[in-house]
C-alpha positions as CSV (number, residue, x, y, z in Angstrom):
1,M,93.4,116.3,82.2
2,W,93.8,113.6,84.8
3,H,94.7,114.4,88.4
4,A,95.9,112.4,91.3
5,L,94.6,112.6,94.9
6,Y,97.2,111.5,97.4
7,S,96.5,110.6,101.0
8,P,99.1,109.4,103.5
9,K,96.6,106.9,104.9
10,Q,94.4,104.7,102.8
11,S,91.6,104.9,105.4
12,D,91.6,108.7,105.1
13,L,91.3,108.4,101.3
14,W,88.2,106.3,101.6
15,E,86.7,108.7,104.1
16,I,87.4,111.6,101.7
17,L,85.9,109.8,98.7
18,D,83.5,107.1,100.0
19,L,83.4,105.6,96.6
20,W,80.0,104.7,95.3
21,E,79.9,101.8,92.8
22,T,77.3,101.6,90.1
23,S,77.5,99.3,87.0
24,G,81.3,99.2,87.1
25,S,81.7,103.0,87.3
26,Q,82.7,105.0,90.4
27,A,81.3,108.1,92.0
28,I,82.4,110.5,94.6
29,G,79.8,111.2,97.3
30,D,79.5,113.4,100.4
31,P,80.3,111.2,103.5
32,D,77.7,113.2,105.5
33,E,74.9,112.0,103.2
34,A,75.6,108.3,103.7
35,D,72.8,106.7,105.6
36,N,72.7,103.1,104.7
37,D,75.3,101.0,106.5
38,D,75.7,97.5,105.1
39,E,76.5,94.5,107.3
40,D,80.2,94.7,106.2
41,G,80.5,98.1,107.8
42,V,81.0,100.0,104.6
43,E,78.8,103.0,103.9
44,Y,77.0,103.0,100.5
45,F,75.4,106.0,98.8
46,D,72.0,106.2,97.2
47,E,72.1,107.9,93.8
48,D,70.2,110.9,95.2
49,D,72.7,111.4,97.9
50,V,75.7,111.8,95.6
51,E,76.8,115.4,95.2
52,H,79.9,114.9,92.9
53,V,79.6,112.1,90.4
54,E,82.4,111.2,87.9
55,Y,82.0,108.1,85.8
56,V,85.7,107.2,85.5
57,D,86.6,105.6,82.1
58,L,89.8,104.0,83.3
59,P,92.7,103.7,80.8
60,E,93.9,100.2,80.1
61,T,97.4,101.1,81.4
62,G,96.4,102.2,84.8
63,E,94.4,101.4,88.0
64,P,91.9,103.8,89.8
65,V,93.8,103.4,93.1
66,W,97.4,102.8,93.9
67,V,98.2,101.5,97.4
68,E,101.6,101.8,99.0
69,D,103.7,98.7,99.1
70,E,103.3,97.2,102.6
71,Q,107.0,96.2,102.5
72,V,108.1,99.8,102.5
73,S,105.1,101.5,104.2
74,E,105.6,103.1,107.6
75,D,102.2,101.7,108.6
76,P,101.5,98.5,106.6
77,S,98.1,98.3,108.2
78,D,97.1,101.6,106.8
79,P,99.4,102.5,103.9
80,A,99.3,105.6,101.7
81,A,97.1,105.6,98.6
82,V,96.6,107.6,95.4
83,F,93.3,108.0,93.5
84,F,93.1,109.1,89.9
85,F,90.2,111.2,88.6
86,V,89.3,113.6,85.8
87,P,88.6,117.2,87.0
88,D,85.3,118.6,85.7
89,E,82.3,120.3,87.1
90,D,81.4,117.2,89.1
91,T,84.8,116.8,90.7
92,A,85.7,120.5,91.1
93,A,85.4,120.2,94.9
94,L,88.5,118.0,95.0
95,L,90.5,121.0,93.6
96,D,89.0,123.6,96.0
97,P,91.8,124.9,98.3
98,A,89.3,125.3,101.1
99,W,88.2,121.7,100.8
100,L,91.8,120.5,100.7
101,A,92.5,122.5,103.9
102,E,90.0,120.4,105.7
103,H,92.0,117.3,104.9
104,P,95.6,117.7,106.1
105,G,98.1,115.6,104.2
106,A,95.9,115.3,101.1
107,L,97.5,116.4,97.9
108,V,96.0,116.9,94.5
109,F,98.3,117.3,91.5
110,P,98.2,116.7,87.7
111,A,99.0,113.1,86.9
112,S,97.6,110.4,84.7
113,P,98.1,106.6,85.3
114,D,98.8,106.2,81.6
115,L,101.7,108.6,81.5
116,P,105.2,107.2,80.7
117,Y,106.9,106.2,83.9
118,P,109.6,109.0,83.8
119,D,106.9,111.6,83.5
120,L,105.0,110.1,86.4
121,V,108.1,110.1,88.6
122,E,108.5,113.8,87.8
123,R,104.9,114.6,88.7
124,F,105.1,112.7,92.0
125,E,108.5,114.2,93.0
126,A,107.2,117.7,92.4
127,V,104.8,117.3,95.4
128,G,107.3,115.3,97.5
129,V,105.8,111.8,96.9
130,D,108.0,108.8,96.1
131,I,106.2,106.9,93.3
132,E,108.4,103.8,93.8
133,R,106.7,103.3,97.2
134,F,103.5,102.4,95.3
135,A,104.8,99.8,92.9
136,P,102.2,100.8,90.4
137,E,101.3,98.6,87.5
138,V,102.2,101.2,84.9
139,R,102.1,98.7,82.0
140,G,102.2,101.4,79.4
141,S,105.6,102.5,80.6
142,V,107.3,99.1,80.5
143,V,109.6,98.5,77.6
144,P,108.7,95.3,75.7
145,G,110.9,92.5,77.0
146,I,111.5,94.0,80.4
147,F,110.2,91.6,83.1
148,D,107.7,93.2,85.4
149,L,109.2,92.1,88.7
150,T,106.9,94.4,90.7
151,A,103.8,92.7,89.2
152,A,105.3,89.2,89.7
153,R,106.0,89.9,93.4
154,S,102.5,91.2,93.9
155,E,101.2,87.7,93.4
156,P,101.5,84.9,95.9
157,P,104.6,82.8,95.4
158,V,104.0,79.8,93.1
159,P,104.9,76.6,94.9
160,R,107.4,74.3,93.3
161,E,105.9,71.3,91.5
162,W,107.6,68.0,91.6
163,L,106.8,65.1,89.3
164,E,109.0,63.0,91.6
165,N,109.4,64.6,95.0
166,G,112.9,66.1,95.4
167,I,114.1,64.5,92.1
168,I,112.3,65.7,89.0
169,E,111.0,69.3,89.0
170,A,108.2,70.4,86.7
171,G,108.9,73.3,84.3
172,C,112.6,72.8,84.6
173,V,115.5,71.2,82.6
174,N,116.3,67.9,84.3
175,K,119.0,65.4,83.4
176,L,119.6,61.8,84.5
177,T,123.2,60.6,83.8
178,A,124.4,57.0,84.1
179,A,126.8,54.6,82.6
180,S,125.5,52.4,79.8
181,G,123.7,49.3,81.2
182,F,122.8,50.8,84.6
183,G,119.1,51.2,83.6
184,K,118.6,54.9,83.2
185,T,116.1,54.4,80.3
186,I,114.2,51.7,82.3
187,L,113.9,54.2,85.2
188,L,113.0,57.2,82.9
189,S,110.4,55.2,81.0
190,D,108.8,54.0,84.2
191,M,108.5,57.6,85.4
192,A,107.4,59.1,82.1
193,V,104.5,56.6,81.6
194,N,103.3,56.9,85.2
195,W,103.2,60.7,84.8
196,S,101.1,60.3,81.7
197,L,98.7,58.3,83.8
198,G,98.5,61.1,86.4
199,R,100.7,59.5,89.1
200,S,104.2,59.5,90.4
201,A,106.4,56.4,89.9
202,L,108.4,56.7,93.1
203,D,106.2,58.6,95.6
204,V,103.5,57.1,97.7
205,D,100.7,58.7,99.7
206,E,99.7,57.9,103.3
207,D,97.8,54.8,102.2
208,G,100.9,53.4,100.3
209,K,99.4,54.1,96.9
210,P,101.2,56.1,94.1
211,R,101.0,59.8,94.7
212,R,98.5,61.4,92.4
213,L,99.7,64.4,90.3
214,D,97.5,67.4,89.8
215,R,96.6,66.0,86.4
216,P,98.0,63.5,83.8
217,Q,101.0,64.8,82.0
218,R,101.1,64.7,78.2
219,V,104.6,63.2,77.5
220,L,106.6,63.1,74.3
221,Y,109.4,60.6,74.7
222,I,112.0,60.7,71.9
223,D,114.2,57.6,71.9
224,G,117.4,58.0,70.0
225,E,119.0,54.6,70.8
226,L,116.7,51.6,71.6
227,G,113.9,51.2,69.0
228,S,110.4,49.9,69.1
229,K,111.2,46.3,70.0
230,W,112.7,47.4,73.3
231,W,109.7,49.6,74.1
232,T,107.1,46.9,73.2
233,D,109.0,44.4,75.5
234,Y,109.3,46.7,78.4
235,M,105.8,48.1,78.3
236,H,104.7,44.4,78.8
237,R,107.2,44.1,81.7
238,F,105.8,47.2,83.4
239,R,102.3,45.9,82.8
240,F,101.1,49.3,81.7
241,P,97.7,49.7,80.1
242,R,97.8,48.9,76.4
243,Y,96.3,52.3,75.5
244,L,98.4,55.2,76.8
245,R,96.6,58.3,75.3
246,N,98.9,60.8,77.0
247,F,102.2,59.0,76.2
248,H,103.7,59.7,72.8
249,L,106.8,57.8,71.7
250,R,109.1,58.6,68.8
251,T,111.9,56.0,68.2
252,L,114.5,57.4,65.9
253,P,116.4,54.1,65.4
254,D,113.3,52.8,63.5
255,R,113.6,54.0,59.9
256,N,110.3,55.4,58.7
257,D,109.8,57.1,55.4
258,D,106.8,59.0,56.8
259,A,108.9,60.4,59.7
260,P,112.4,60.8,58.5
261,T,115.3,61.1,60.9
262,W,116.1,64.7,61.9
263,P,119.3,66.6,61.3
264,A,121.5,67.0,64.4
265,L,119.7,69.2,67.0
266,N,122.7,71.4,67.5
267,T,122.0,72.8,64.0
268,P,119.2,75.2,63.1
269,E,117.7,72.7,60.6
270,G,117.5,70.0,63.3
271,A,116.0,72.3,65.9
272,V,113.4,73.4,63.4
273,A,112.5,69.8,62.6
274,L,112.1,69.0,66.3
275,F,109.9,72.0,66.9
276,E,107.7,71.2,63.9
277,F,107.3,67.7,65.1
278,I,106.3,69.0,68.6
279,R,103.7,71.2,67.0
280,E,102.3,68.3,65.0
281,C,102.0,66.2,68.1
282,E,100.2,69.1,69.9
283,A,97.8,69.7,67.0
284,A,96.8,66.0,67.2
285,S,96.6,65.5,71.0
286,G,96.8,68.8,72.8
287,R,99.5,70.8,74.6
288,L,102.5,68.7,75.7
289,D,103.8,68.9,79.3
290,V,107.0,66.8,79.3
291,I,109.6,66.3,76.6
292,V,112.2,63.6,77.1
293,L,115.4,63.2,74.9
294,D,117.1,59.9,75.4
295,T,120.1,59.9,75.0
296,L,121.8,63.3,74.3
297,S,124.7,61.9,72.3
298,A,122.2,60.5,69.7
299,F,120.9,64.0,68.9
300,V,124.0,66.1,68.2
301,S,126.9,66.2,65.8
302,G,130.4,67.2,66.5
303,E,132.6,66.4,69.4
304,E,131.0,65.8,72.8
305,S,134.1,67.2,74.4
306,S,133.6,70.5,72.5
307,N,131.9,73.3,74.5
308,D,130.7,74.7,71.1
309,T,128.6,71.6,70.6
310,W,126.6,72.1,73.8
311,R,126.4,75.8,73.5
312,E,124.7,75.5,70.1
313,F,122.4,72.7,71.4
314,D,121.4,74.7,74.5
315,S,120.9,77.9,72.5
316,L,118.7,76.2,69.9
317,V,116.9,73.6,71.9
318,T,117.2,73.7,75.7
319,L,116.4,77.4,76.2
320,T,113.6,77.3,73.6
321,L,111.8,74.3,75.2
322,K,112.2,75.7,78.7
323,G,111.0,79.1,77.5
324,W,107.9,77.5,76.1
325,G,107.1,76.1,79.5
326,Y,107.9,72.4,79.0
327,T,109.4,70.1,81.6
328,V,112.5,69.0,79.8
329,I,114.3,65.7,80.7
330,Y,117.6,64.5,79.1
331,A,119.3,61.2,79.5
332,D,123.1,61.2,79.3
333,H,126.0,58.8,79.5
334,T,128.9,59.0,82.0
335,G,132.5,58.9,80.8
336,H,135.4,57.0,82.3
337,D,134.3,58.5,85.6
338,N,130.9,57.0,86.5
339,S,130.2,60.0,88.8
340,R,129.8,62.6,86.0
341,A,128.6,63.1,82.5
342,R,131.1,62.6,79.7
343,G,132.0,65.5,77.4
344,A,132.5,69.2,77.9
345,S,131.8,71.1,81.1
346,S,129.3,73.4,79.3
347,K,126.9,70.5,79.1
348,K,125.8,71.4,82.6
349,A,125.4,75.1,82.1
350,K,121.6,75.3,81.2
351,L,120.5,72.5,83.5
352,D,118.3,73.1,86.5
353,V,118.5,69.6,87.9
354,E,121.0,66.7,87.4
355,W,121.1,63.3,89.0
356,V,123.8,60.6,88.6
357,L,122.5,57.0,88.7
358,D,124.9,54.3,89.7
359,L,125.0,50.8,91.3
360,P,126.6,51.1,94.8
361,D,126.8,47.3,95.0
362,K,127.7,45.6,91.7
363,S,126.7,42.3,93.1
364,A,123.1,43.6,93.5
365,P,122.3,45.1,90.0
366,D,118.7,45.9,91.1
367,T,119.8,48.3,93.9
368,L,120.2,51.8,92.4
369,R,121.5,55.0,93.8
370,L,120.7,58.5,92.6
371,S,123.2,61.1,93.7
372,N,123.1,64.9,93.5
373,T,126.3,66.1,95.1
374,V,128.1,69.4,94.7
375,E,130.8,67.7,92.6
376,T,128.5,65.8,90.2
377,G,124.9,67.0,90.3
378,K,122.9,70.2,90.2
379,M,119.7,71.6,91.9
380,R,119.5,75.2,90.8
381,N,116.5,76.0,92.9
382,G,117.7,74.3,96.1
383,F,116.7,71.0,97.7
384,D,114.0,72.3,100.1
385,G,115.0,69.6,102.6
386,H,115.0,66.7,100.2
387,P,118.0,64.4,100.3
388,R,121.0,64.6,97.9
389,V,121.1,60.8,97.7
390,V,118.2,58.5,97.0
391,H,118.3,54.8,96.9
392,L,115.9,52.8,94.7
393,E,115.1,49.1,94.3
394,R,114.1,47.7,91.0
395,R,111.5,44.9,91.3
396,D,110.0,42.4,88.8
397,N,106.5,41.1,88.2
398,P,105.6,43.8,87.4
399,L,108.7,45.7,86.7
400,T,108.8,48.8,88.9
401,H,111.0,51.0,91.1
402,V,110.6,51.9,94.8
403,R,112.5,54.1,97.1
404,S,114.4,52.0,99.5
405,A,117.3,51.9,102.1
406,G,115.2,53.3,105.0
407,P,117.1,56.6,105.8
408,L,116.9,57.6,102.2
409,R,113.1,57.4,101.9
410,T,111.6,60.8,101.4
411,T,108.5,60.9,103.6
412,S,107.6,64.2,105.3
413,D,109.3,63.3,108.6
414,Q,112.2,61.2,107.3
415,R,114.1,63.6,105.0
416,A,117.8,63.9,105.6
417,D,120.9,64.8,103.7
418,T,122.6,61.3,103.5
419,A,125.5,62.2,101.1
420,G,127.9,61.3,103.9
421,V,126.5,57.8,104.7
422,D,128.9,54.9,104.2
423,P,127.6,52.9,101.1
424,K,128.2,49.7,103.1
425,V,125.9,50.9,105.8
426,T,123.3,52.0,103.3
427,M,123.3,48.6,101.6
428,L,122.9,46.7,104.9
429,V,119.9,48.9,105.7
430,Y,118.5,48.1,102.2
431,H,119.0,44.3,102.7
432,M,117.4,44.4,106.2
433,N,114.4,46.1,104.7
434,R,114.3,43.6,101.8
435,L,114.5,40.7,104.3
436,K,111.7,42.3,106.3
437,L,113.7,42.4,109.5
438,P,111.8,44.2,112.3
439,G,112.9,47.6,113.5
440,D,114.1,46.3,116.9
441,V,115.9,43.2,115.5
442,S,118.8,42.1,117.6
443,R,122.4,42.5,116.4
444,R,122.9,38.7,116.5
445,K,119.7,37.9,114.6
446,A,120.4,40.6,112.0
447,A,123.9,39.3,111.4
448,E,122.7,35.8,111.0
449,K,120.0,36.7,108.5
450,L,122.3,39.0,106.5
451,R,125.2,36.4,106.4
452,A,122.7,33.7,105.4
453,D,121.6,36.0,102.6
454,G,125.2,36.1,101.4
455,Q,126.0,39.7,102.6
456,A,129.4,40.7,104.1
457,V,128.8,42.1,107.6
458,S,131.3,44.1,109.6
459,T,130.7,45.0,113.2
460,D,131.0,48.8,112.7
461,A,128.8,48.9,109.6
462,L,126.2,46.7,111.2
463,N,126.0,48.9,114.3
464,E,125.4,52.0,112.2
465,A,122.9,50.2,109.9
466,L,120.9,49.0,112.9
467,K,120.6,52.5,114.2
468,L,119.2,53.7,110.9
469,H,117.0,50.7,110.4
470,K,115.5,51.1,113.9
471,S,114.8,54.9,113.3
472,N,112.6,53.9,110.3
473,K,110.7,51.3,112.2
474,A,110.8,48.9,109.3
475,G,108.7,45.7,109.7
476,P,106.8,44.3,112.7
477,S,108.1,44.4,116.2
478,E,110.2,41.5,117.5
479,D,110.6,40.5,121.1
480,A,114.4,40.3,121.2
481,S,117.1,42.1,123.1
482,E,120.5,43.3,121.9
483,D,123.4,40.9,122.6
């Protein structure tokens, strides 16, 4: 029968036991017989010096020593500890009352690490010890399906992983919403292919090169609207490599007898068809990392304004894909209000991240704004200092996207919440960057350059824009003073 030896201090337990390790087993030795100090300060026993030897055949459901959780310990530097052993002729000394009297605070009582948790609680409480202070990994006592929060908190926190810093979070359900024609698929395709090449589309390192991801992402992009002609054209415009081994594209608008169109994904039949296709892709090319569905309305049946449509879709598809560990990305259309997705409110329920893409200046269709405000967006896990508004510039030859509008660039020392910045100010900063005006450009020179470029310039907006432009030190220095 297993017993537990409790000590109010872990250091005392080791002095009591002085565990001797041999071929993965453990032995109890007499501390007085230890005569070989190693350089690490730990005393080791020779086999001849060991008086009480117990080869502990540990159960799969327990650990040999439980240490008190430092979060609740009165002395985190030397917390209490419990050692489990099997009493027999070799360990009889541990049960000797005279021996225990020599070690005040030590307790020995019947308890096995593989007992059901309620029984363990009862055994520990009988001797006045709170088992919950030890946060033991009693896996055998956990009901299947119950998340082991104790074990999870015993590991170092896992840092968040961003595919695009502050915008697209790995392992989460992300959505990009925009009106038709604003370029959400152009942006998503740029990001998705870059991820498959092992780099970010929008982030740059200290040398100005694309930020490298930990590894290339295997991406499955399911296009429900555009078709193969669009993709062939835009891959040329992006000048991506001809062979993209980690980027897999399915274009549903192209009729293909070998790959028939799926039923609506808010039906069990459609969800099963999607999952079978995912498994086929993985069997051919390896585990997928990212799955993109563009655009949501192309994959469901029923009214977009019906909450039931999206509850069924989320239950069948969204939660399943997230549960399998994929980074999920949806593209969606806005309604009459370009600041939010069209359709039922439950569309947002299972999202972790949602950004709304719009054009703040309709006369400049290549200036894009991503917004994630309380009213329109979502960031379930928090922004971690990243801005709620990000401005982008779409460039040609080759087609690409870059973060722009100085104050909205997300470098390590230039992060700010800019949701309250006047769009007129933001656009002036953007155009000053585009025109390569120096950070200390004069008010007069800036106004001249902007007006010559066809931009409307008001005094108040220009003053604010100059402050933001100067703070970002854009461009070379100019020897000029303010008027």
